N, C-alpha and C positions, 0 to 999 in steps of 0.2 A: 743647502742652497746651491741651485745650479748656477752656472757661469752667467746665463742670461738674465737671471733675477738679481744677481748681484750688480751685474752691468746696469740695469735699468735703475735698481736704489742707488749706484754710484752717479749716475746721470742725473736723477733728480736732486741730488746733492750738490752736484756741479753747477746745475741750473739755479738754485738758491744761492748759490756762491756767487755766480756771475751777477745776478740781479743785484746783492748787495754791495758789490764792489763797484758794478756800474753805476748803481746809484748814487754812490758817495763821489764816484769820479765826475758824473754830471754836474752834483751839487755843488762841489768845489771848482770844477772847472780843470780839474788836475787829471785830464787824460792822457793816455798814450798818443805821442803826436803821431799824424796822417802819415802812412806809409812807412813808418820806421819799424824796422826789425832788426834792431841791434841785439836785443836780448836773445833773440834765436840763434845769434851767431857766436854765444859766448859757449866754449867748450866745457865750460865747468856745471851747466845745468843738468840737475838731477832730479830723477824721479823714481818711484817705487814700480815693480813690475805691474802690481793691481791697481795703480792709477791710470796705467794706460790700457785696462782690459777693454773699455769702451771703444777706443780706437782699433784695438786690434780686432774685436768682433766686427767691426764696421768693415774693415778691409777684408776679414774674412767673407763677411755676407757679399762683397762686391767680388769676389772670387779672384782676387789679388794676392791672397797671403803667401803663395810660394815666391811670387816675384818680389815682395817685401823682403820675406825671409833672406832671398839670395842676395839681394841688394843690401841688406844689412851685414851680411856675413862676408861680402866681397868686398865692401870698401870700408874703409876706417875713417869714414869721414867724422870729424869730431863736432860737427855743429848739427843740431836736430834735421833728421832726415825729412821730416814733414813741411820744412821751411822752402818757401817758394821765393828765390830772389826777384827783386825789383831790377829797374833799370840802372840804379845808381848804387854805389856800394853803402850798405847800411840799409837799404829799403828792401821791402819784401813783406810777405804774409804767411801766415800759417795754411798750407794746403789742408790741414784736417783740423780747423778752428774750433768746430763742434765737439770735437773728442779730446781736446786737448787736456793735459792733466792740471793739478792744482796749482803747481807752482807758475804757470802760464796764466792762470786765471788771477792768483794773486800778486803777481808781480806787477809792478808799476807805481801803485800807490797803496800801501797797505799800511796798518799800525802792528808795533811790537812795543812790549814794556821794556824801559830803560830802569836804570837806577831808581829807588824809591817808588817804584811803580808807575813812573811816569809813562804816559802813552808818547811814543815817538813814530812820526811818519817814516815809514822807509818807502823813498821816493826813487824811481829810476834816477840815473844822473843826469840824462839827456832832458827829463820834464823839470829838473831841479833847474839846471843851467838855462831852459828856454824861459822859466818862469822867474828866475833871479831870486829864488828862494835861500833864505838864509837858515842856518841851524837851529836859531832860535825860534824861527817860523815853523820848525819841524816838531816842536814839543807841544803837545795839546793836552787840554782836560776835556776834549770833546769826546762824547761817549759814542757818538756816531760813525767812529771811525772803524771800520771793519779790521779784525784782528786776526792775523794770521794764526796764531796759537788756537784760537778757539774754533777755527775752521779745521785746522789739523786734529783736533780732540773730536770734531764731530765725524770726521772721517775715520779715525780709529774706532770709534763708537759703531761704525757699519761693520768692521774688521779689524782685530786687533793686530792682524799682520799687514794691514794696508800701507802704513808709513815706514815699515822695516824694509831693509834690504834695498836702500836707495842704491841707485847707479847711475852712470852717465846715461843721458835720454836716450840714445841710441841702443844702449846695451839693455834699458828697460823697455823698450819698444820690442826688441828682439825676444826678450824672455816672455812679454805679454803675448806675442804672436806664437810663441811655442807652447805657452800655457792653453791658449785658444784651441790652438790644432789637436793637443791631447785631449782636452775637454770636450769637445765638440765631436771628436770620435767617439766619446763614451756616452756622452749625453744626448747625442741626436740620433742614435741608431734605432 
């Protein structure tokens, strides 16, 4: 499979993922707070290189790959390089929203399994505080909750290497840009 075909298949999976998570958030009303970008400011956000191939290809197609590589190599910014800050601290948005990796699509409101196979909502602390949710309200038997692990399995089925080699977000993006540069040099000749 060439890199563009891989990216296309991953983008289709991302669209399905976004639709499921967005539908659940709309149904429950537990969506990200307007203008909030606090999750993008977390220096511990990780992704795999392969998850960022669609973003890297878009950057390549725009003709800005070299500028992005230079920026990522010269600055040691801990927060996501794609983040566009807002006017107030904690506000902002993703400058590459349509190519964002899975962690950004699943974060906010998602399900995970706890003890005895209970489904528990994993909710951003700001959403939890805003809606004054208690820990008891986060445990559910609702089968409509989108599960992080299920989507991770689907991504792994696309490519077994997809979820390996997780790195801080900017390191993963740099790795994706380098892969795209290499692959496109060979595949698009």
